[in-house]
Backbone as ProteinMPNN parsed JSONL, in Angstrom:
{"seq_chain_A": "MDAVWISLACAAGGCIALQAATNASLRMHLDDPRYAAFFSICGTIATAALFMLAVRPAVPSAAVMRSVPWWNWLGGPLGALIVLSGAALTPKLGAAAFIAAFVGGQLICSLTLDHYGLLNLPRQDLTPGRMLGAVLVFAGVLLVRYR", "coords_chain_A": {"N_chain_A": [[103.594, 89.546, 78.32], [101.357, 89.285, 79.905], [102.481, 88.843, 82.522], [103.316, 91.268, 83.365], [100.851, 92.698, 83.495], [99.608, 91.125, 85.47], [101.365, 91.618, 87.608], [101.003, 94.245, 88.009], [98.265, 94.261, 88.856], [98.532, 92.816, 91.084], [100.013, 94.684, 92.635], [98.088, 96.68, 92.815], [96.284, 95.385, 94.344], [97.719, 95.147, 96.764], [97.597, 97.93, 97.396], [94.954, 98.066, 98.039], [94.833, 96.665, 100.358], [96.541, 98.229, 101.972], [94.956, 100.521, 102.043], [92.626, 99.587, 103.333], [93.721, 99.095, 105.901], [94.738, 101.638, 106.624], [92.453, 103.096, 106.566], [90.958, 101.693, 108.627], [92.535, 102.38, 110.793], [92.158, 105.134, 110.821], [89.422, 105.109, 111.407], [89.341, 104.138, 113.986], [90.59, 106.193, 115.301], [88.796, 108.27, 114.745], [86.602, 107.202, 115.715], [84.429, 106.259, 114.373], [83.194, 104.501, 111.533], [81.86, 105.625, 109.508], [82.84, 108.312, 109.259], [85.452, 107.844, 108.763], [85.258, 106.63, 106.22], [84.102, 108.759, 104.86], [86.081, 110.797, 104.858], [88.226, 109.49, 103.681], [87.217, 109.137, 101.057], [86.947, 111.74, 100.406], [89.654, 112.39, 100.207], [90.229, 110.804, 97.893], [88.645, 112.102, 95.978], [89.94, 114.634, 95.958], [92.434, 113.785, 95.036], [91.759, 112.634, 92.512], [90.808, 115.044, 91.197], [93.132, 116.711, 91.206], [94.731, 115.26, 89.583], [93.236, 115.168, 87.198], [93.493, 117.95, 86.558], [96.147, 118.027, 86.135], [96.683, 116.478, 83.929], [94.704, 117.233, 82.1], [92.594, 116.09, 80.344], [90.41, 115.804, 77.406], [87.006, 116.853, 77.6], [84.296, 114.826, 77.786], [81.595, 114.798, 75.391], [78.272, 116.135, 75.806], [76.352, 114.542, 74.576], [77.678, 112.006, 74.483], [77.997, 111.641, 77.231], [75.19, 111.326, 77.833], [74.698, 109.012, 76.586], [75.766, 106.869, 77.924], [75.2, 103.809, 79.671], [73.036, 103.564, 82.548], [73.921, 101.995, 84.633], [76.669, 102.102, 84.488], [77.554, 104.24, 86.08], [77.658, 103.41, 88.65], [80.056, 102.758, 89.788], [81.322, 104.691, 91.578], [79.512, 104.846, 93.85], [79.668, 102.205, 94.627], [82.465, 101.955, 95.217], [82.508, 103.661, 97.437], [81.121, 102.126, 99.235], [82.88, 99.972, 99.414], [85.035, 101.215, 100.669], [83.884, 102.017, 103.067], [83.17, 99.462, 104.089], [85.787, 98.369, 104.437], [86.812, 100.156, 106.437], [85.053, 99.475, 108.515], [85.164, 96.806, 108.855], [87.784, 95.867, 108.924], [89.026, 96.294, 111.455], [87.618, 94.497, 112.915], [88.061, 91.9, 111.816], [90.842, 91.802, 111.101], [93.483, 92.703, 108.987], [94.399, 90.76, 107.056], [92.448, 88.717, 107.045], [90.214, 90.226, 106.341], [90.973, 91.122, 103.68], [91.329, 88.687, 102.483], [88.694, 87.584, 102.547], [87.416, 89.648, 101.21], [88.66, 89.345, 98.671], [87.713, 86.7, 97.993], [85.007, 87.26, 97.695], [85.087, 88.975, 95.583], [86.045, 87.309, 93.714], [83.924, 85.367, 93.375], [81.838, 87.049, 92.409], [83.157, 87.954, 90.148], [83.504, 85.66, 88.636], [80.823, 84.894, 88.061], [80.101, 87.272, 86.563], [81.846, 86.934, 84.385], [81.122, 84.306, 83.338], [78.346, 84.714, 82.579], [78.805, 86.798, 80.819], [78.18, 89.487, 81.673], [77.589, 93.08, 82.038], [78.906, 94.068, 79.833], [81.21, 92.479, 79.569], [83.49, 90.147, 78.066], [82.302, 86.835, 77.449], [83.17, 84.061, 79.538], [83.531, 80.844, 80.128], [82.492, 78.927, 82.966], [84.682, 76.917, 84.159], [85.845, 73.664, 85.312], [88.478, 74.085, 86.349], [88.452, 76.839, 86.954], [86.458, 76.917, 88.86], [87.719, 75.204, 90.874], [89.9, 76.956, 91.45], [88.403, 78.939, 92.72], [87.396, 77.639, 94.959], [89.763, 76.919, 96.176], [90.694, 79.608, 96.952], [88.618, 80.264, 98.767], [89.178, 78.366, 100.716], [91.538, 79.318, 101.548], [90.707, 81.678, 102.61], [89.424, 80.723, 104.945], [91.568, 79.515, 106.222], [93.198, 81.689, 106.684], [91.684, 83.225, 108.494], [90.906, 81.432, 110.472], [93.122, 80.045, 111.155]], "CA_chain_A": [[102.952, 90.783, 78.787], [100.494, 88.984, 81.013], [103.143, 88.908, 83.807], [103.336, 92.7, 83.732], [99.475, 93.046, 84.005], [99.336, 90.453, 86.805], [102.086, 92.273, 88.598], [100.24, 95.578, 88.252], [97.075, 93.913, 89.543], [98.995, 92.564, 92.509], [100.351, 95.886, 93.309], [96.767, 97.275, 93.206], [95.823, 94.621, 95.597], [98.438, 95.709, 97.941], [97.098, 99.169, 97.68], [93.692, 97.891, 98.673], [95.257, 96.164, 101.782], [96.994, 99.364, 102.73], [93.763, 101.347, 102.222], [91.835, 99.043, 104.336], [94.426, 99.281, 107.115], [94.789, 103.069, 107.059], [90.987, 103.535, 106.88], [90.706, 101.172, 109.903], [93.188, 103.22, 111.794], [91.309, 106.391, 110.92], [88.111, 104.81, 112.053], [89.61, 103.936, 115.424], [90.89, 107.494, 115.815], [87.637, 108.999, 114.68], [85.58, 106.451, 116.406], [83.13, 106.076, 113.456], [83.623, 104.025, 110.183], [81.338, 106.558, 108.374], [83.624, 109.46, 109.022], [86.699, 107.31, 108.096], [84.922, 106.503, 104.813], [83.919, 110.023, 104.188], [87.472, 111.577, 104.675], [88.998, 108.681, 102.751], [86.608, 109.452, 99.741], [87.41, 113.225, 100.152], [91.009, 112.271, 99.712], [90.082, 110.295, 96.63], [88.136, 113.203, 95.118], [91.028, 115.538, 95.743], [93.58, 113.249, 94.162], [91.31, 112.662, 91.15], [90.787, 116.373, 90.768], [94.508, 117.167, 90.938], [95.248, 114.37, 88.411], [92.574, 115.717, 85.985], [94.042, 119.312, 86.323], [97.527, 117.906, 85.723], [96.694, 115.832, 82.565], [93.74, 118.009, 81.303], [91.908, 115.394, 79.199], [89.268, 116.401, 76.756], [85.809, 116.656, 78.295], [83.298, 114.082, 76.88], [80.414, 115.584, 74.95], [77.063, 115.83, 76.473], [75.729, 113.432, 73.858], [78.478, 110.863, 74.908], [77.621, 111.329, 78.607], [73.814, 110.838, 77.962], [74.552, 107.609, 76.005], [76.283, 105.93, 78.853], [74.141, 103.149, 80.493], [72.877, 103.98, 83.931], [74.708, 101.142, 85.629], [78.087, 102.518, 84.4], [77.784, 105.243, 87.058], [77.592, 102.786, 89.927], [81.446, 102.561, 90.349], [81.53, 105.587, 92.652], [78.876, 104.484, 95.102], [80.3, 100.863, 95.041], [83.743, 102.284, 95.786], [82.253, 104.139, 98.733], [80.78, 100.906, 100.082], [84.143, 99.223, 99.778], [85.895, 102.019, 101.691], [83.185, 101.854, 104.37], [83.373, 98.094, 104.586], [87.183, 98.185, 104.91], [86.975, 100.808, 107.686], [84.215, 98.933, 109.576], [85.399, 95.332, 109.165], [89.281, 95.477, 109.117], [89.392, 96.191, 112.883], [87.005, 93.282, 113.537], [88.609, 90.688, 111.227], [92.23, 91.976, 110.873], [93.74, 93.049, 107.515], [94.492, 89.572, 106.282], [91.057, 88.106, 106.919], [89.359, 91.1, 105.657], [91.281, 91.089, 102.327], [91.031, 87.325, 101.943], [87.277, 87.471, 102.387], [87.199, 90.558, 100.026], [89.102, 88.7, 97.376], [86.826, 85.702, 97.747], [83.711, 87.902, 97.269], [85.442, 89.56, 94.221], [86.156, 86.116, 92.71], [82.618, 84.771, 92.999], [81.18, 87.991, 91.607], [83.851, 87.995, 88.85], [83.208, 84.363, 87.903], [79.449, 85.052, 87.566], [80.013, 88.225, 85.567], [82.422, 86.349, 83.173], [80.226, 83.188, 82.865], [77.236, 85.18, 81.787], [79.133, 88.081, 79.956], [77.365, 90.581, 82.163], [78.191, 94.325, 82.09], [79.824, 94.257, 78.608], [82.419, 91.648, 79.648], [83.413, 88.889, 77.24], [81.792, 85.643, 78.044], [84.167, 83.053, 79.661], [82.838, 79.704, 80.727], [82.898, 78.473, 84.286], [85.33, 75.584, 83.944], [86.297, 73.046, 86.528], [89.702, 74.72, 86.845], [88.076, 78.114, 87.498], [85.797, 76.507, 90.166], [88.684, 74.776, 91.851], [90.577, 78.142, 91.94], [87.613, 79.655, 93.668], [87.431, 76.773, 96.151], [91.103, 77.213, 96.87], [90.646, 80.928, 97.524], [87.825, 80.174, 99.987], [89.873, 77.596, 101.64], [92.509, 80.305, 102.024], [89.993, 82.604, 103.557], [89.203, 80.018, 106.184], [92.853, 79.231, 106.845], [93.708, 82.987, 107.164], [90.788, 83.576, 109.553], [90.766, 80.545, 111.621], [94.484, 79.412, 111.22]], "C_chain_A": [[102.028, 90.465, 79.955], [101.192, 89.146, 82.456], [103.211, 90.348, 84.229], [101.922, 93.04, 84.24], [99.185, 92.35, 85.298], [100.05, 91.109, 87.932], [101.48, 93.594, 88.96], [99.008, 95.358, 89.023], [97.451, 93.559, 91.025], [99.372, 93.74, 93.294], [99.079, 96.655, 93.758], [96.214, 96.618, 94.34], [96.415, 94.942, 96.866], [97.993, 97.056, 98.335], [95.725, 99.073, 98.413], [93.811, 97.509, 100.12], [95.659, 97.36, 102.512], [95.768, 100.36, 102.977], [92.996, 100.859, 103.31], [92.469, 99.232, 105.688], [94.433, 100.714, 107.577], [93.397, 103.545, 107.327], [90.542, 102.888, 108.239], [91.249, 101.91, 111.006], [92.416, 104.503, 111.985], [90.053, 106.303, 111.636], [88.314, 104.739, 113.542], [89.982, 105.319, 116.002], [89.696, 108.425, 115.793], [86.44, 108.457, 115.462], [84.316, 106.207, 115.642], [83.666, 105.629, 112.08], [83.043, 105.057, 109.158], [82.22, 107.756, 108.199], [84.997, 109.009, 108.326], [86.455, 107.174, 106.558], [84.795, 107.89, 104.112], [85.224, 110.775, 103.937], [88.277, 110.802, 103.739], [88.414, 109.171, 101.289], [86.992, 110.926, 99.436], [88.857, 113.259, 99.56], [91.096, 111.712, 98.233], [89.695, 111.343, 95.551], [89.247, 114.24, 94.822], [92.18, 115.071, 94.856], [93.039, 113.075, 92.771], [91.294, 114.075, 90.563], [92.104, 116.891, 90.415], [95.021, 116.483, 89.686], [94.595, 114.979, 87.18], [93.164, 117.142, 85.608], [95.434, 119.113, 85.821], [97.568, 117.413, 84.199], [95.649, 116.527, 81.521], [93.205, 117.241, 80.006], [90.775, 116.132, 78.632], [87.904, 115.993, 77.521], [84.92, 115.89, 77.345], [82.111, 114.964, 76.557], [79.221, 115.232, 75.825], [76.298, 114.586, 75.843], [76.397, 112.017, 74.279], [77.971, 110.53, 76.331], [76.117, 110.828, 78.729], [73.665, 109.406, 77.423], [74.972, 106.526, 76.9], [75.093, 105.148, 79.603], [74.208, 103.533, 81.936], [73.827, 103.192, 84.796], [76.207, 101.359, 85.517], [78.513, 103.55, 85.464], [77.779, 104.614, 88.471], [78.973, 102.513, 90.597], [81.765, 103.425, 91.562], [80.869, 105.097, 93.93], [79.342, 102.98, 95.589], [81.578, 101.097, 95.72], [83.493, 102.8, 97.319], [81.888, 103.043, 99.657], [81.949, 100.09, 100.455], [84.925, 99.9, 100.719], [85.182, 101.877, 103.058], [83.378, 100.472, 104.963], [84.84, 97.824, 105.162], [87.38, 98.946, 106.277], [86.201, 100.17, 108.811], [84.758, 97.539, 109.885], [86.823, 95.031, 109.338], [89.567, 95.367, 110.601], [88.83, 94.918, 113.557], [87.701, 91.974, 113.071], [90.195, 90.68, 111.168], [92.348, 92.115, 109.298], [93.676, 91.812, 106.712], [93.192, 88.821, 105.935], [90.16, 88.86, 106.106], [89.619, 90.976, 104.099], [91.02, 89.756, 101.737], [89.585, 87.115, 101.578], [86.833, 88.379, 101.222], [87.49, 89.974, 98.79], [88.18, 87.523, 97.021], [85.442, 86.169, 97.264], [83.924, 88.419, 95.806], [85.425, 88.424, 93.263], [84.773, 85.493, 92.37], [81.851, 85.734, 92.095], [81.723, 87.963, 90.099], [83.546, 86.772, 87.963], [81.725, 84.407, 87.364], [79.464, 86.081, 86.453], [80.709, 87.675, 84.181], [81.534, 85.251, 82.613], [79.181, 83.691, 81.996], [77.526, 86.445, 80.804], [78.375, 89.224, 80.354], [78.207, 91.868, 82.038], [79.217, 94.513, 81.026], [81.077, 93.409, 78.672], [82.315, 90.575, 78.628], [83.103, 87.648, 78.031], [82.998, 84.611, 78.274], [83.482, 81.951, 80.566], [83.366, 79.461, 82.158], [83.405, 77.093, 84.256], [85.649, 74.942, 85.317], [87.57, 73.63, 87.15], [89.368, 76.151, 87.551], [87.376, 77.887, 88.877], [86.745, 76.099, 91.199], [89.541, 75.924, 92.353], [89.701, 78.906, 93.002], [87.456, 78.967, 94.995], [88.58, 76.917, 96.951], [91.172, 78.488, 97.611], [89.804, 80.986, 98.875], [88.475, 79.43, 101.061], [90.994, 78.481, 102.265], [91.933, 81.273, 103.021], [89.846, 81.931, 104.948], [90.489, 79.779, 107.014], [93.37, 80.61, 107.405], [92.9, 83.408, 108.415], [90.909, 82.7, 110.72], [92.137, 79.709, 111.836], [94.296, 77.921, 111.141]], "O_chain_A": [[101.911, 91.257, 80.89], [100.542, 89.532, 83.428], [103.164, 90.61, 85.431], [101.798, 93.619, 85.319], [98.555, 92.945, 86.172], [99.54, 91.199, 89.049], [101.466, 93.989, 90.126], [98.674, 96.221, 89.835], [96.798, 93.941, 91.995], [99.098, 93.817, 94.492], [98.995, 97.186, 94.866], [95.7, 97.264, 95.253], [95.767, 95.011, 97.909], [97.992, 97.356, 99.529], [95.404, 99.889, 99.276], [93.041, 97.936, 100.981], [95.177, 97.557, 103.628], [95.652, 100.935, 104.059], [92.69, 101.633, 104.217], [91.721, 99.533, 106.619], [94.177, 101.005, 108.745], [93.183, 104.338, 108.245], [89.777, 103.537, 108.953], [90.61, 102.096, 112.041], [92.071, 104.909, 113.095], [89.626, 107.206, 112.356], [87.489, 105.26, 114.292], [89.674, 105.558, 117.17], [89.552, 109.272, 116.675], [85.471, 109.141, 115.792], [83.255, 105.974, 116.221], [84.515, 106.317, 111.514], [83.638, 105.319, 108.113], [82.363, 108.219, 107.068], [85.554, 109.697, 107.471], [87.297, 107.539, 105.737], [85.282, 108.133, 103.008], [85.409, 111.336, 102.857], [89.027, 111.424, 102.986], [89.214, 109.569, 100.442], [87.322, 111.261, 98.299], [89.197, 113.99, 98.63], [91.956, 112.133, 97.459], [90.271, 111.453, 94.468], [89.473, 114.657, 93.686], [92.78, 115.815, 94.08], [93.794, 113.345, 91.837], [91.773, 114.239, 89.441], [92.225, 117.503, 89.353], [95.674, 117.099, 88.844], [95.287, 115.285, 86.209], [93.294, 117.446, 84.422], [95.915, 119.987, 85.1], [98.359, 117.88, 83.379], [95.758, 116.387, 80.303], [93.346, 117.666, 78.86], [90.209, 117.009, 79.285], [87.781, 114.866, 78.001], [84.8, 116.278, 76.183], [81.685, 115.78, 77.375], [79.175, 114.19, 76.48], [75.715, 113.756, 76.541], [75.697, 111.01, 74.393], [77.586, 109.401, 76.636], [75.812, 110.019, 79.605], [72.707, 108.693, 77.723], [74.601, 105.37, 76.701], [74.144, 105.768, 80.083], [75.278, 103.793, 82.486], [74.489, 103.781, 85.651], [76.96, 100.861, 86.354], [79.706, 103.713, 85.717], [77.904, 105.373, 89.433], [79.06, 102.112, 91.758], [82.415, 102.949, 92.492], [81.524, 104.941, 94.961], [79.365, 102.656, 96.777], [81.809, 100.484, 96.762], [84.18, 102.402, 98.261], [82.332, 103.044, 100.806], [82.072, 99.578, 101.568], [85.503, 99.245, 101.587], [85.833, 101.642, 104.076], [83.697, 100.31, 106.141], [85.035, 97.168, 106.185], [88.046, 98.42, 107.169], [86.61, 100.284, 109.966], [84.808, 97.136, 111.047], [87.119, 93.968, 109.884], [90.277, 94.449, 111.01], [89.367, 94.361, 114.515], [87.894, 91.058, 113.87], [90.785, 89.6, 111.187], [91.492, 91.724, 108.505], [92.941, 91.785, 105.725], [92.906, 88.395, 104.816], [89.417, 88.327, 105.282], [88.691, 90.767, 103.318], [90.54, 89.661, 100.608], [89.247, 86.579, 100.523], [86.025, 87.991, 100.378], [86.683, 90.051, 97.864], [87.878, 87.347, 95.84], [84.801, 85.473, 96.476], [83.048, 88.299, 94.949], [84.887, 88.514, 92.16], [84.507, 85.143, 91.22], [81.264, 85.297, 91.105], [81.015, 87.952, 89.092], [83.366, 86.865, 86.749], [81.489, 83.95, 86.246], [78.864, 85.799, 85.416], [80.234, 87.921, 83.073], [81.224, 85.308, 81.423], [79.037, 83.262, 80.851], [76.648, 86.991, 80.137], [77.907, 89.955, 79.481], [79.431, 91.771, 81.94], [80.291, 95.06, 81.279], [81.968, 93.624, 77.851], [81.217, 90.11, 78.319], [83.59, 87.452, 79.144], [83.741, 84.328, 77.334], [82.947, 82.24, 81.636], [84.517, 79.754, 82.483], [82.616, 76.15, 84.322], [85.708, 75.629, 86.337], [87.701, 73.654, 88.374], [89.954, 76.522, 88.567], [87.661, 78.554, 89.872], [86.644, 76.569, 92.332], [89.905, 75.936, 93.529], [90.201, 79.422, 94.002], [87.389, 79.616, 96.039], [88.535, 77.027, 98.176], [91.635, 78.528, 98.751], [90.177, 81.598, 99.876], [88.358, 79.799, 102.23], [91.307, 78.327, 103.445], [92.508, 81.628, 104.049], [90.126, 82.544, 105.978], [90.509, 79.826, 108.243], [93.925, 80.645, 108.504], [93.512, 83.938, 109.342], [91.005, 83.166, 111.856], [92.177, 78.783, 112.646], [95.273, 77.173, 111.175]]}, "name": "protein", "num_of_chains": 1, "seq": "MDAVWISLACAAGGCIALQAATNASLRMHLDDPRYAAFFSICGTIATAALFMLAVRPAVPSAAVMRSVPWWNWLGGPLGALIVLSGAALTPKLGAAAFIAAFVGGQLICSLTLDHYGLLNLPRQDLTPGRMLGAVLVFAGVLLVRYR"}
């Protein structure tokens, strides 16, 4: 079953690369990464709204909404920063270098979250194998960017 989940994660990664490229092109046409990010996020909101209208899930109660830790609400603003960074940096670095560096940053942050069990994640030790994997990803970033 892990192969299915890994395949889905790879497909999502492909979507991130496509998103960065389309937002970079939008930025070049609009001449401003802020507008590219804004219109991309408008598309996200419209897609999410249509999805919610189609599936009509039960609305969480007010008590449940109030019980959510404050930091659980940071996903939206962080997503906006990701979209803005893709629109601004992909034209400067190219899609491959941007995504390679993006994945490198994700990996360092993820290893830290796992090692300390932060944000309600299960704790996973930082092993030599995991560190070697991170080093190899960063070597890949350098190879992709500087050939």
